[in-house]
N, C-alpha and C positions, 0 to 999 in steps of 0.2 A: 504494500500500500504506500502511496506517495502523496505529497502535498500537491496543490495545483501547479506549483512551479517546477515539479519534477523531483524535488529532494525527498528523501525518505522521511516519513513521519517520525517525530521524536528526535531527529538529528538536530544539532544546533544549526540554525540558519542565520545568515547575515541580516543586518537591518534592511539592506536593499531587497533581499528575498522576501522578508516579512512585509515590506512596503508594497512590493509587487503583488504579493498574495492578497493583501488587504485591498489594493486597488482593483484587482480582478474580481474579488468577491463583491465589492461595492458596485462595480459596474454591472455584474450579474443581477444584483438586487435591484438596481435602477431599471434594468431591462425588464425584469419580472414585474415591477410596479407599472411600467408603461403597458405591458401586455395585459395586465389586469384591468387597467383603465380602458383599453381598447375593447376588451370583452364586455365590460359593463356598459360602455357607450353603445355597443352593438345591440345589447339587450334593450336599452332605452329606445333606440331607433326602431326596433321591432314593435315595441308597444305603440309608438307614434304611427307606424304604418298600419297597425290594426285599427287605430282610431280613424285614420284617413279612409281605410277600407270600409269601415262601418258607415261613415258619412256618405261615401260613394254608393254603397249598396242601398242606403235609405233613399237617396235621390233617384236611383234607377228604378227601384220598386215603385216609388210614387209616380214617376213618369210613365212607366209602361202599364201600370194598373189603373190609372185614373180613368181613361175613357170607359173601359168595360165595367169597372166598379161603379162609376157614376151612373151609367145606364141601368145596371142591375139594381142598385140601391134606390134610385129614383122611382123606377117602376114598382119596386117592392113597397116603398112608402105609399105610393099612389094607390096600389091595390089594398093595402092595409087600412089607409085612412080616408081615401077618396078626395084628398086635397088637390089643388091645382098642380100640374106637372112642373111648372117653374119652381115652385116652392120645394117640391120633392128633390129637384136637381140641386138646389142650394143646400139642402140638408145633407145630401150625399157628398157634396164638395167639403162641407164642414167636417164630416167624418174622415175624409182623406187627409185633411190638414191635421187633424188630431193624431192620426197614425204617423204622419211624417214628423210631428213634434216629439212623439215618444221615441222614434228611431234617432232623431237628432240628439235627444237627451242621453241616450245610450252612448252615442259618439262623444258627447261632452264628458261623460263619466270616464271613459277610456282615455281621453286626452288629459284629464286631470291626473289620472293614475300615472301616466307617462311623465307628466311634468313634475309630480311629487317624488319620483324615483330618486333615491339618494346615492346612485352609483358613483358619479364623479366626486361627491362629497366624501364617500367612504374611502376612495382612493387617496384623496388629498389628506384626510385624517391619518391614514396609514403611512403616507410619506412623511408627514410631520412627526409622527411617532418614531419612525425610523431615524429621522434627523436628530431628534432629542436623545435617543439612545446612543447614537454615534457621537454626539457632542459630549455626553456624560461619560463616555468610555475612557478609562484610564489604563495605560499599560501596566501589566502586572510586573512588579519588581522581581528580577531573577536573582536568586542568591548565588554569589560567586564562591567557588571552592576556595578554601583557606590557602591552598598551595599557590594559587594564582595571585591572591592578594599579597602574599609575602614576596613572591617573585617579581611583581611589577616594580616596586621601588628599586630593587637590586638591578633589574634590567635597565631601568632609566639611568641609574648611576653609571653602569657599565658603558652605555652609549655615550653619556656625557664625557667620561674619561677618555674614550677612544677618539672622540672628535677634537679634544684639546691637545 
């Protein structure tokens, strides 16, 4: 098993390797956040398309059914009540307007659901949360072996003597 930069896990890595690894992981995190945002926006677009489809179907149903429905309803009202045919046609038109209003109301409900969707807000909150975690992250101090601590001053003195 190895780290993203190719070095074995558990091996001492240089600061450059650690920085490269952190940069790679941060980049992957940002790409994943962007992919999540795209997926949630795609879902919101589908809800909006459903709303638009409901409005379109409501308009088409009203358009194509009006003539036949008006005649049938008007003659039915005249047969039942014996009123003037013009009044019967006005009543059938009012019934069609009522049906169209109900279908438009269904379209409005779906449009409000699509507008209320919190997809982009969830992604923004998640990205802010990630930024806060990264800002508060502190490197863990690594204990140095005692042999290296004692050898460091002696090595510095040896280098200083050889250069003079």
